[in-house]
ZAVEX-313247 format. One record per residue (C-alpha): residue in three letters; x, y, z. Coordinates in steps of 0.1 Angstrom, whole numbers. Example, Ala and Ser with C-alpha at 12.3 -4.5 7.8 and 13.67 -1.06 7.14 Angstrom:
% residues 2
+------+-------+-------+-------+
| type |    xx |    yy |    zz |
+------+-------+-------+-------+
|  ALA |   123 |   -45 |    78 |
|  SER |   137 |   -11 |    71 |
+------+-------+-------+-------+
This chain:
% residues 475
+------+-------+-------+-------+
| type |    xx |    yy |    zz |
+------+-------+-------+-------+
|  MET |  -270 |   147 |  -199 |
|  SER |  -258 |   179 |  -204 |
|  GLY |  -240 |   196 |  -174 |
|  SER |  -246 |   163 |  -152 |
|  ALA |  -215 |   142 |  -152 |
|  ASP |  -196 |   143 |  -122 |
|  ILE |  -161 |   136 |  -140 |
|  ALA |  -145 |   133 |  -172 |
|  MET |  -125 |   107 |  -187 |
|  ILE |  -100 |   113 |  -219 |
|  GLY |   -81 |    82 |  -230 |
|  LEU |  -104 |    49 |  -231 |
|  GLY |   -76 |    24 |  -236 |
|  VAL |   -77 |    -6 |  -209 |
|  MET |   -66 |    14 |  -178 |
|  GLY |   -89 |    47 |  -188 |
|  ARG |  -119 |    23 |  -198 |
|  ASN |  -117 |     4 |  -165 |
|  LEU |  -115 |    33 |  -142 |
|  ALA |  -146 |    49 |  -160 |
|  ARG |  -165 |    17 |  -152 |
|  ASN |  -152 |    16 |  -115 |
|  MET |  -164 |    54 |  -111 |
|  ALA |  -198 |    45 |  -127 |
|  GLY |  -205 |    15 |  -106 |
|  ARG |  -198 |    39 |   -76 |
|  ASP |  -231 |    58 |   -86 |
|  ARG |  -211 |    87 |  -106 |
|  HIS |  -219 |   100 |  -141 |
|  VAL |  -188 |    99 |  -159 |
|  ALA |  -185 |   114 |  -196 |
|  VAL |  -159 |    95 |  -217 |
|  PHE |  -142 |   105 |  -248 |
|  ASP |  -113 |    93 |  -269 |
|  ARG |   -96 |   106 |  -303 |
|  ALA |  -100 |    74 |  -316 |
|  PRO |  -134 |    69 |  -331 |
|  GLY |  -156 |    45 |  -319 |
|  LEU |  -141 |    39 |  -284 |
|  ALA |  -166 |    64 |  -265 |
|  ALA |  -193 |    53 |  -287 |
|  GLY |  -186 |    18 |  -278 |
|  MET |  -195 |    24 |  -244 |
|  ALA |  -228 |    38 |  -249 |
|  GLY |  -255 |    22 |  -230 |
|  GLU |  -234 |    15 |  -202 |
|  LYS |  -250 |    25 |  -170 |
|  GLN |  -239 |    62 |  -160 |
|  ILE |  -215 |    64 |  -187 |
|  VAL |  -221 |    94 |  -214 |
|  PRO |  -202 |    92 |  -244 |
|  ALA |  -188 |   123 |  -257 |
|  GLY |  -177 |   127 |  -296 |
|  THR |  -156 |   158 |  -291 |
|  GLN |  -136 |   175 |  -263 |
|  GLY |  -163 |   202 |  -266 |
|  GLU |  -191 |   179 |  -258 |
|  LEU |  -173 |   164 |  -230 |
|  ILE |  -166 |   194 |  -214 |
|  ALA |  -204 |   207 |  -216 |
|  ALA |  -215 |   175 |  -200 |
|  LEU |  -199 |   185 |  -165 |
|  LYS |  -211 |   197 |  -139 |
|  ARG |  -191 |   227 |  -122 |
|  PRO |  -166 |   232 |  -110 |
|  ARG |  -155 |   209 |  -138 |
|  ALA |  -131 |   179 |  -131 |
|  ILE |  -112 |   160 |  -163 |
|  MET |   -91 |   128 |  -159 |
|  MET |   -67 |   122 |  -184 |
|  MET |   -53 |    85 |  -190 |
|  VAL |   -30 |    91 |  -219 |
|  PRO |     7 |    80 |  -223 |
|  ALA |    30 |    97 |  -202 |
|  GLY |    50 |   123 |  -220 |
|  GLU |    40 |   146 |  -249 |
|  ALA |     5 |   134 |  -248 |
|  VAL |    -5 |   148 |  -216 |
|  ASP |    11 |   181 |  -227 |
|  GLU |   -10 |   181 |  -256 |
|  GLN |   -41 |   173 |  -238 |
|  LEU |   -32 |   203 |  -209 |
|  GLU |   -25 |   229 |  -235 |
|  ALA |   -59 |   218 |  -253 |
|  LEU |   -81 |   220 |  -225 |
|  LEU |   -70 |   246 |  -202 |
|  PRO |   -84 |   275 |  -227 |
|  GLN |  -115 |   258 |  -223 |
|  LEU |  -115 |   258 |  -187 |
|  GLU |  -124 |   280 |  -158 |
|  PRO |  -107 |   288 |  -127 |
|  GLY |  -117 |   262 |   -99 |
|  ASP |  -118 |   234 |  -128 |
|  ALA |   -94 |   206 |  -123 |
|  LEU |   -73 |   183 |  -146 |
|  ILE |   -62 |   152 |  -132 |
|  ASP |   -34 |   130 |  -148 |
|  GLY |   -38 |    91 |  -137 |
|  GLY |    -7 |    81 |  -162 |
|  ASN |    30 |    71 |  -150 |
|  SER |    41 |   105 |  -153 |
|  HIS |    72 |   114 |  -143 |
|  PHE |    69 |   134 |  -109 |
|  ARG |    91 |   166 |  -124 |
|  ASP |    66 |   170 |  -154 |
|  THR |    37 |   171 |  -129 |
|  ILE |    54 |   198 |  -106 |
|  ARG |    58 |   218 |  -142 |
|  ARG |    22 |   209 |  -153 |
|  THR |    10 |   218 |  -118 |
|  ASP |    24 |   253 |  -123 |
|  ARG |    13 |   259 |  -155 |
|  ALA |   -27 |   247 |  -148 |
|  ALA |   -24 |   271 |  -118 |
|  SER |   -14 |   300 |  -141 |
|  ARG |   -47 |   300 |  -154 |
|  GLY |   -66 |   292 |  -119 |
|  VAL |   -69 |   253 |  -128 |
|  ASP |   -59 |   227 |  -103 |
|  PHE |   -37 |   199 |  -116 |
|  LEU |   -37 |   165 |   -96 |
|  GLY |   -14 |   137 |  -104 |
|  LEU |   -24 |   105 |   -95 |
|  GLY |    -2 |    73 |   -93 |
|  ILE |   -24 |    45 |   -99 |
|  SER |   -14 |     7 |   -90 |
|  GLY |   -28 |   -21 |   -99 |
|  GLY |   -32 |   -29 |  -140 |
|  GLU |   -66 |   -38 |  -158 |
|  SER |   -83 |   -57 |  -132 |
|  GLY |   -71 |   -29 |  -102 |
|  ALA |   -84 |    -1 |  -124 |
|  LEU |  -117 |   -19 |  -126 |
|  LEU |  -123 |   -34 |   -92 |
|  GLY |   -99 |   -13 |   -68 |
|  PRO |   -62 |     2 |   -76 |
|  SER |   -41 |    18 |   -53 |
|  ILE |   -42 |    52 |   -56 |
|  MET |   -12 |    78 |   -49 |
|  ALA |   -22 |   112 |   -49 |
|  GLY |    -7 |   147 |   -53 |
|  GLY |   -16 |   184 |   -60 |
|  PRO |   -35 |   213 |   -46 |
|  LYS |   -50 |   205 |   -14 |
|  ALA |   -84 |   221 |   -20 |
|  ALA |   -88 |   203 |   -50 |
|  TRP |   -81 |   169 |   -33 |
|  ASP |  -107 |   178 |    -5 |
|  ARG |  -134 |   183 |   -33 |
|  LEU |  -126 |   155 |   -55 |
|  GLY |  -107 |   126 |   -27 |
|  GLY |  -141 |   108 |   -19 |
|  LEU |  -146 |    97 |   -54 |
|  PHE |  -111 |    84 |   -56 |
|  GLU |  -114 |    68 |   -21 |
|  ALA |  -145 |    51 |   -30 |
|  ILE |  -132 |    33 |   -65 |
|  ALA |  -100 |    26 |   -44 |
|  ALA |   -86 |   -10 |   -30 |
|  ARG |   -96 |   -17 |     5 |
|  HIS |   -74 |   -33 |    29 |
|  ASN |   -92 |   -44 |    61 |
|  GLY |  -120 |   -21 |    51 |
|  GLU |   -97 |    14 |    45 |
|  ALA |   -93 |    28 |    12 |
|  CYS |   -58 |    21 |    -1 |
|  CYS |   -57 |    58 |   -12 |
|  ALA |   -41 |    89 |     3 |
|  TRP |   -29 |   124 |    -7 |
|  PHE |     9 |   131 |    -1 |
|  GLY |    14 |   167 |    -7 |
|  GLY |    17 |   193 |   -36 |
|  GLY |    27 |   191 |   -71 |
|  GLY |    45 |   158 |   -81 |
|  ALA |    42 |   142 |   -44 |
|  GLY |    19 |   112 |   -58 |
|  HIS |    38 |   107 |   -91 |
|  PHE |    70 |   106 |   -71 |
|  ILE |    53 |    75 |   -44 |
|  LYS |    43 |    60 |   -76 |
|  THR |    78 |    61 |   -90 |
|  MET |    92 |    48 |   -58 |
|  HIS |    65 |    16 |   -58 |
|  ASN |    75 |     7 |   -91 |
|  GLY |   116 |    10 |   -82 |
|  ILE |   108 |   -13 |   -53 |
|  GLU |    85 |   -36 |   -77 |
|  TYR |   116 |   -38 |   -99 |
|  ALA |   134 |   -49 |   -71 |
|  ASP |   111 |   -76 |   -56 |
|  MET |   107 |   -92 |   -92 |
|  GLN |   145 |   -91 |   -95 |
|  VAL |   150 |  -110 |   -62 |
|  ILE |   120 |  -135 |   -69 |
|  ALA |   135 |  -143 |  -104 |
|  GLU |   172 |  -150 |   -87 |
|  ILE |   154 |  -176 |   -62 |
|  TYR |   139 |  -194 |   -93 |
|  GLY |   173 |  -190 |  -109 |
|  VAL |   190 |  -207 |   -79 |
|  LEU |   161 |  -232 |   -79 |
|  ARG |   165 |  -240 |  -116 |
|  ASP |   202 |  -241 |  -122 |
|  GLY |   218 |  -245 |   -90 |
|  LEU |   193 |  -269 |   -69 |
|  GLU |   181 |  -286 |  -102 |
|  GLN |   142 |  -280 |   -94 |
|  ASN |   118 |  -281 |  -119 |
|  ALA |    89 |  -257 |  -122 |
|  ALA |    66 |  -274 |  -105 |
|  ALA |    88 |  -280 |   -77 |
|  ALA |    93 |  -243 |   -75 |
|  ALA |    60 |  -236 |   -79 |
|  ARG |    51 |  -254 |   -46 |
|  LEU |    78 |  -235 |   -27 |
|  PHE |    62 |  -201 |   -39 |
|  ALA |    29 |  -212 |   -28 |
|  GLY |    39 |  -225 |     5 |
|  TRP |    54 |  -193 |    10 |
|  GLN |    21 |  -174 |     7 |
|  ASN |     9 |  -187 |    42 |
|  GLY |    38 |  -169 |    56 |
|  PRO |    56 |  -137 |    64 |
|  LEU |    65 |  -137 |    22 |
|  ALA |    30 |  -136 |    14 |
|  SER |    24 |  -111 |   -15 |
|  TYR |     7 |  -107 |   -48 |
|  LEU |    40 |  -111 |   -65 |
|  VAL |    48 |  -147 |   -48 |
|  GLU |    12 |  -155 |   -56 |
|  ILE |    16 |  -148 |   -97 |
|  THR |    50 |  -167 |   -96 |
|  ALA |    37 |  -197 |   -80 |
|  THR |     7 |  -197 |  -104 |
|  ILE |    30 |  -190 |  -135 |
|  LEU |    56 |  -218 |  -124 |
|  ALA |    27 |  -243 |  -122 |
|  THR |    12 |  -235 |  -156 |
|  GLN |    20 |  -257 |  -188 |
|  GLU |    17 |  -256 |  -225 |
|  ARG |    -9 |  -282 |  -237 |
|  ASP |    22 |  -306 |  -243 |
|  GLY |    31 |  -304 |  -206 |
|  ARG |    61 |  -279 |  -207 |
|  PRO |    63 |  -254 |  -179 |
|  THR |    50 |  -222 |  -197 |
|  VAL |    78 |  -200 |  -179 |
|  GLU |   102 |  -221 |  -198 |
|  THR |    88 |  -215 |  -233 |
|  ILE |    97 |  -175 |  -226 |
|  LEU |   129 |  -158 |  -240 |
|  ASP |   147 |  -143 |  -207 |
|  ARG |   149 |  -111 |  -223 |
|  ALA |   131 |   -88 |  -197 |
|  ALA |   116 |   -55 |  -210 |
|  GLN |   111 |   -24 |  -190 |
|  LYS |    90 |    11 |  -196 |
|  GLY |   117 |    31 |  -176 |
|  THR |    97 |    38 |  -139 |
|  GLY |   126 |    18 |  -124 |
|  GLN |   153 |    35 |  -142 |
|  TRP |   133 |    71 |  -129 |
|  ALA |   132 |    54 |   -92 |
|  SER |   173 |    49 |   -92 |
|  VAL |   179 |    84 |  -107 |
|  ALA |   157 |   101 |   -83 |
|  SER |   175 |    82 |   -55 |
|  LEU |   208 |    95 |   -72 |
|  GLU |   197 |   129 |   -73 |
|  ILE |   180 |   132 |   -36 |
|  GLY |   213 |   117 |   -21 |
|  ILE |   201 |    85 |    -9 |
|  ALA |   216 |    50 |   -12 |
|  ALA |   191 |    27 |   -29 |
|  PRO |   214 |     4 |   -50 |
|  THR |   193 |   -28 |   -50 |
|  LEU |   169 |    -7 |   -71 |
|  ALA |   195 |     3 |   -94 |
|  GLU |   209 |   -33 |   -97 |
|  SER |   173 |   -47 |  -107 |
|  VAL |   172 |   -20 |  -136 |
|  SER |   210 |   -32 |  -143 |
|  ALA |   201 |   -68 |  -143 |
|  ARG |   169 |   -60 |  -166 |
|  LEU |   198 |   -43 |  -192 |
|  VAL |   221 |   -75 |  -187 |
|  SER |   193 |   -97 |  -193 |
|  ALA |   179 |   -77 |  -229 |
|  ALA |   219 |   -86 |  -241 |
|  LYS |   207 |  -119 |  -248 |
|  ALA |   232 |  -124 |  -279 |
|  GLU |   262 |  -107 |  -260 |
|  ARG |   257 |  -132 |  -230 |
|  GLU |   259 |  -160 |  -251 |
|  ARG |   282 |  -152 |  -272 |
|  THR |   303 |  -145 |  -239 |
|  ALA |   291 |  -178 |  -226 |
|  SER |   303 |  -195 |  -254 |
|  GLY |   337 |  -179 |  -254 |
|  LEU |   346 |  -182 |  -215 |
|  GLY |   323 |  -210 |  -207 |
|  PRO |   288 |  -207 |  -186 |
|  ALA |   292 |  -194 |  -149 |
|  ALA |   269 |  -214 |  -133 |
|  ARG |   275 |  -246 |  -116 |
|  THR |   254 |  -272 |   -96 |
|  PHE |   256 |  -272 |   -59 |
|  ALA |   270 |  -303 |   -44 |
|  GLY |   266 |  -290 |    -7 |
|  ASP |   233 |  -296 |    14 |
|  LYS |   205 |  -288 |   -14 |
|  ALA |   178 |  -290 |    13 |
|  GLY |   195 |  -270 |    40 |
|  LEU |   201 |  -244 |    13 |
|  MET |   163 |  -242 |     0 |
|  ASN |   151 |  -240 |    34 |
|  ASP |   175 |  -208 |    38 |
|  LEU |   161 |  -191 |     4 |
|  ALA |   131 |  -181 |    23 |
|  ASP |   154 |  -159 |    46 |
|  ALA |   172 |  -146 |    20 |
|  PHE |   142 |  -135 |     4 |
|  LEU |   126 |  -117 |    33 |
|  GLY |   161 |  -100 |    43 |
|  ALA |   165 |   -87 |     8 |
|  ARG |   129 |   -79 |     6 |
|  ILE |   133 |   -58 |    39 |
|  ALA |   165 |   -40 |    25 |
|  ILE |   145 |   -30 |    -8 |
|  TYR |   114 |   -13 |    12 |
|  ALA |   138 |    -1 |    36 |
|  GLN |   159 |    17 |     8 |
|  GLY |   124 |    30 |    -8 |
|  PHE |   113 |    43 |    22 |
|  ALA |   144 |    61 |    28 |
|  VAL |   142 |    79 |    -5 |
|  ILE |   106 |    89 |     1 |
|  ALA |   116 |   102 |    32 |
|  ALA |   143 |   126 |    19 |
|  ALA |   122 |   135 |   -11 |
|  ARG |    96 |   148 |    15 |
|  ASP |   122 |   170 |    30 |
|  THR |   138 |   181 |    -6 |
|  PHE |   105 |   190 |   -21 |
|  GLY |    85 |   203 |     9 |
|  TRP |    58 |   174 |    11 |
|  LYS |    53 |   181 |    48 |
|  GLU |    23 |   161 |    46 |
|  LEU |    38 |   132 |    35 |
|  ALA |    36 |   101 |    63 |
|  LEU |    57 |    70 |    57 |
|  ALA |    27 |    50 |    76 |
|  ASP |     6 |    66 |    48 |
|  VAL |    27 |    52 |    22 |
|  ALA |    26 |    18 |    33 |
|  ARG |   -12 |    18 |    40 |
|  VAL |   -16 |    26 |     7 |
|  TRP |     6 |     0 |    -6 |
|  GLN |   -14 |   -28 |    14 |
|  GLY |   -41 |   -32 |   -14 |
|  GLY |   -46 |   -32 |   -49 |
|  CYS |   -11 |   -25 |   -58 |
|  ILE |    17 |   -47 |   -75 |
|  ILE |    38 |   -44 |   -43 |
|  ARG |    11 |   -51 |   -17 |
|  ALA |    23 |   -77 |     6 |
|  ARG |    21 |   -90 |    42 |
|  LEU |    56 |   -72 |    54 |
|  LEU |    35 |   -39 |    47 |
|  ASP |    13 |   -45 |    77 |
|  ASP |    47 |   -45 |    98 |
|  LEU |    59 |   -16 |    81 |
|  ARG |    28 |     4 |    84 |
|  ALA |    24 |    -5 |   123 |
|  GLY |    63 |     6 |   127 |
|  PHE |    62 |    40 |   112 |
|  ALA |    26 |    47 |   127 |
|  ALA |    42 |    40 |   166 |
|  ALA |    75 |    61 |   149 |
|  PRO |    63 |    86 |   128 |
|  ALA |    97 |   106 |   128 |
|  GLU |   114 |    76 |   118 |
|  ALA |   125 |    73 |    85 |
|  ASN |   152 |    45 |    88 |
|  LEU |   130 |    13 |    85 |
|  LEU |   160 |   -10 |   100 |
|  LEU |   155 |     4 |   134 |
|  LEU |   119 |    -6 |   134 |
|  PRO |   118 |   -30 |   166 |
|  ALA |    95 |   -58 |   148 |
|  VAL |   118 |   -51 |   112 |
|  ALA |   153 |   -57 |   134 |
|  LYS |   140 |   -87 |   150 |
|  THR |   130 |  -103 |   118 |
|  LEU |   166 |   -92 |   103 |
|  ALA |   184 |  -111 |   130 |
|  ARG |   165 |  -140 |   126 |
|  VAL |   169 |  -142 |    89 |
|  GLU |   205 |  -130 |    83 |
|  PRO |   223 |  -162 |    89 |
|  GLY |   204 |  -180 |    58 |
|  TRP |   206 |  -151 |    37 |
|  ARG |   244 |  -150 |    42 |
|  ARG |   246 |  -190 |    32 |
|  VAL |   226 |  -181 |     0 |
|  VAL |   249 |  -154 |   -12 |
|  ALA |   278 |  -170 |    -1 |
|  ALA |   270 |  -202 |   -19 |
|  SER |   256 |  -183 |   -52 |
|  VAL |   288 |  -165 |   -53 |
|  SER |   309 |  -194 |   -50 |
|  GLN |   290 |  -215 |   -78 |
|  GLY |   285 |  -187 |  -100 |
|  TRP |   246 |  -181 |   -99 |
|  PRO |   242 |  -144 |  -107 |
|  VAL |   221 |  -127 |   -76 |
|  PRO |   226 |   -88 |   -78 |
|  GLY |   194 |   -85 |   -59 |
|  LEU |   201 |  -106 |   -31 |
|  GLY |   239 |   -95 |   -30 |
|  SER |   234 |   -57 |   -32 |
|  ALA |   206 |   -58 |    -7 |
|  LEU |   229 |   -78 |    21 |
|  ALA |   259 |   -55 |    11 |
|  TRP |   235 |   -23 |    15 |
|  TYR |   226 |   -40 |    50 |
|  ASP |   259 |   -45 |    60 |
|  GLY |   271 |   -11 |    50 |
|  MET |   241 |     7 |    70 |
|  ARG |   254 |   -12 |   102 |
|  THR |   291 |    -4 |    97 |
|  PRO |   301 |    25 |   119 |
|  ARG |   335 |    32 |   108 |
|  SER |   337 |    26 |    71 |
|  ALA |   369 |    27 |    47 |
|  ALA |   355 |    58 |    30 |
|  ASN |   384 |    79 |    50 |
|  LEU |   403 |    63 |    25 |
|  ILE |   387 |    75 |    -7 |
|  GLN |   384 |   111 |    11 |
|  ALA |   423 |   112 |    15 |
|  GLN |   425 |    99 |   -23 |
|  ARG |   403 |   127 |   -32 |
|  ASP |   428 |   154 |   -15 |
|  PHE |   456 |   136 |   -26 |
|  PHE |   449 |   141 |   -62 |
|  GLY |   423 |   167 |   -63 |
|  ALA |   430 |   189 |   -34 |
|  HIS |   391 |   182 |   -23 |
|  LYS |   400 |   186 |    14 |
|  VAL |   389 |   160 |    42 |
|  GLU |   374 |   163 |    72 |
|  ARG |   393 |   154 |   104 |
|  VAL |   381 |   130 |   132 |
|  GLY |   370 |   152 |   160 |
|  ALA |   362 |   179 |   137 |
|  PRO |   333 |   171 |   115 |
|  GLY |   319 |   200 |    91 |
|  THR |   355 |   216 |    90 |
|  THR |   373 |   210 |    57 |
|  VAL |   410 |   210 |    53 |
|  HIS |   436 |   202 |    28 |
|  LEU |   462 |   184 |    38 |
|  GLN |   502 |   185 |    27 |
|  TRP |   511 |   148 |    12 |
|  PRO |   546 |   134 |     7 |
|  GLN |   544 |   135 |   -29 |
|  SER |   527 |   157 |   -58 |
|  GLY |   491 |   137 |   -67 |
|  GLY |   491 |   156 |  -100 |
|  ASN |   466 |   179 |  -112 |
|  GLY |   438 |   159 |  -116 |
|  ALA |   404 |   173 |  -101 |
|  GLY |   382 |   141 |  -104 |
|  GLY |   366 |   122 |   -79 |
+------+-------+-------+-------+
């Protein structure tokens, strides 16, 4: 089989192994290697799979120009593989990182590989174990020539939505991994809002898990339909052998791997507000402080109180609150992506293509994306999702119920940082005259940071205030 493999896979964990099998199932010969003894050998005999015992054997098994995909943990492991492989490769060969790498690391690695004439592609891959095998969402970035050569393979293994591959190239360097980072930021926020709705149902409206499952299952037949809603209904309906809901046997302490934090940091660095994405990360940190929460509740008393108002009406409002918040979450994410396109020079990045790639295979796939894709396709220069006509019409419909849910939650002590921050952001984006003029006055008062006068935007002046504000230079 020397020199006959179409692509190599390094890293045979669940994702790497299943992606290799996905490729093999599309009639590609795949050479496989893992430094853990036995993993590659364990795939011997599988159709189109070529096990390799060493990296040298792996490289020798490949056709030229060679393509090697790495599915190893993000961070040092990717750099180690890069440095080990580069001396063995030739100009025109390609290295592909399919892990959850930080986009800035991918930009750096792209430049490092280019210095040796090797192409480096960063692929954001979403869909988990089953998606890797059956069809994930694939977000690519790197040299266009390398994508033109290899893109057909990744389109072949990607998920399909209405017959189209959920796979696209978004620009050079770290573009693909950036889109995946924002996917995960949206994922964090969507999961947080779903959890808040479950909390309102459980703690405020006294609905058991089975009743909550029925509500989520019903939503799967309408505009809220999504993969996360689908699995939430399944989770809430699942029971232990003794009849207890399985969800109630799980400790309320959420973990995270950091990609949601990356999305929030990126939005701050680029200068675009994405507060609900950040709140979802903070909410996980609050959940992780389980012992401290219990100690505080013991000292101050728990916040949540049962709702004595119109429970049926509030339950009906939950769907509107969820849809409104979901739109706000996507709007924040797409705004960050649009700004990143300009910041990093990814001129080819189209928001309609982002929505298309997220329509299937990935964790945040949702019916809402059909409308978003159509809206961005009709207005490709528009980066503000709130101004797409279909979205604006939906928001006008759901806004009253959304407000009622947030108001009831605040009055009853139900924590809803996702629903609440999304509504506050939505209100802020619709406020033509904010109160930030006072902030600017304060900054100028204590730090002489200057202000812009009404009627003269772009020109800054320091005002003479009645009293000295001290010598502080903060703000």
